[in-house]
N, C-alpha and C positions, 0 to 999 in steps of 0.2 A: 704533225698529230695523230695519238692512237682514237681508237673509237673507242667510246663511251660506255667505261666495265656497268654493269648493271652486277654487286654482291651482294646485296643485302644493309649492305651502310648505307646512308648518308647522299646524300647529291647537292654537286654546289652548284650554287645560283646558274652557276658560268658551264654546267651542263648540263641541264633542262634548256637553256637559253641556246649553247650549238642543236642538239636536235630537237626543237619544237621549231626553230624556225632558221638558224641555218641549215638540215640536213643530218647532222652529223650522224653517224652507225652509233651503234648502240652492239652491246652483245652483254648477253647474261653468262659468268660465270660458269664456270667448270663446280669451283665450294656452292656458288649460288643453289647451283639446280640439283645436288648432294641434299641438302637444306632444306633444300620447297620433297623433292622423294621419302624424306622424314618421315615428312608434317602429313605429305597424301598418301604415306603405307597408314596411317595413325588411319585415315575419314577410311579407309580403304576396310579396319577391319572393324573399325564403326559399323560401316555400309553390313557387315554381312555378320556383326554379335546378332545371338538374339537377344535385346534387350536394343528397346527403340532407342535412337538420335536424334534429335531436333535436325531439321531442312536435305537430312539424309536417307537416313528411311522413312520422314515425315508431313509432315504438309507443312504451312508456316499460319503463322498468327491466327484464328483461334487454330486452327487445319491440326498445332504444334504433338495431339495429339492421334493423330489417325496413324495409323500408318499406311507406308506404301509396298501398295505387291513394288516385287525385285524384276518383273520385266515392262513396267513400270516409271520409275524411278528418274534412268536417262528422260523420259517425254518430260515431268514433271519437272524439272531442270529444265528444260529447251526453255516450259512452258514460262517459268519459274522470265528466263528473259527473256521475250517473250511481251510480253504481259505487264514488264517495269518501260517496254519503251517503245514510249508512247510521248507525246510534246508537238508542239505546235510553235511556229516563227521562228524568224531568222534563223540560218545553222549560228552556230560557237565558231569565231574564224578559225580553221586551220592551226595553228601555232599554239593558241590555246586546249584541246582537240589533243596534240598532240605531245603537253607537255600529260596530259591526263593521263594522258596511256602514257607516258613517261614513269611515269613519278605510281600510277596503279600496280605498276610492271614489275617498278622498284620494293611496290607494297610488296607483291607478291617473292621476292626474291628472299624477302626475309628466314621465310618460310614456317613461315605463325599460319597461314588459310586453311595453307591445307589440300592447295591445289594441287597440282600435279605441276615437275618443267618444262612440258609443251607449255601451259597455257601462259606460261609469260617467255615460250622462246615467239610466241605467233603474237603474240602485243610485238616482242622487238622485233620477225616479219615482215610487220603491215606497214612500224614505221623507217625501219631500211627498205621497204620497197616501197613508200612515200606516199602508200592508200591508206586515206585520212576517213572513218566514221563519219557520214552527214549528221550535227548529232544537235537540234533544235533548239535553239537557247531557252524554249517556256518548257517542263514539263518535271519536279520533281516531285516527288513523291511521299508524302506527308513530312518528317523531323528527317531528314534522311535527303537531302541537300544531291548529293553525288547522284542516286539513286540507276533515276533516271537516264542521264551522258556517263551510264557508264553500263546497263541495259545496251542501250543506244550503239554502242565500241561491242560490248558483247557480241549483240548479235553476226556485226560482221565476221568476227572469227566461227556463224555459225553458217555463213554464205549462206546471210539472209540485208535485208536495209541498200542506207545508197553508200558506196564514197565517192569521196576526192581524190584524184590524180592527178601523179606530183605537175598534171601542167595544166591544171583548174579545173581537168572538163572531170564531171557529175557522167556514176556511175553505175551498177544494179552491182554489187558488191557480190556474187555467184559474178558473172565471167569477168569482174575486175580481179580475181583469184585466179580464174583461170589465165586469166594472161598473161598474171605476174607469173603465173607456173612452165605457162609452154599449152598449156591444156590437160596435164600429166595426171595434176594434183582433185582431188574430191575437196569441196566447199570445207573448208576446218583445216585446211590443213595447205595450208603454206609456206613457203617452205626455198626462202633468196636470199641469194644473199647481196651488200651494197661494197659502194669504197667507203675504205677508211676516213675519217678527216684526216684533210692533209692538218 
């Protein structure tokens, strides 16, 4: 069978199992990438608009009224991921993390999150490379129980944290990304291909 396609529409339970448990390849369709690009353009306009935009040009929560200088906004986004990637306990099962990653990539391909297409593509690249972020079992923050687990996944995209490789070994994300790209790509720039699903 062909690879599981992320179109921004629904996925079947069989598709999720095929990727999460059986290692089926995943592809972001061109139409989904175009849809994401439209949303990302809206975020870019907000980033440069004179009016502050929550979480884009301002802080979060109680810092919603604090405008972040343009030169520190990338730092803010990295700090947000790092601060939420806190947890403890045994790692969540690999197939559960893979399912979570697939479903997050599918949500991003709907084009309503303002994320650039490259974000969904990098999640897919991790899945196809068999690199699974190590996510502690406990670590929910506030009322949003997915913030900490997703932050651990995002941390891997920054080349930080720890991953489990296809063979079950664990290593730091930066080394795994370098190995997956032959050492030619910086952390966060994973570009690999995988066999299509049989």
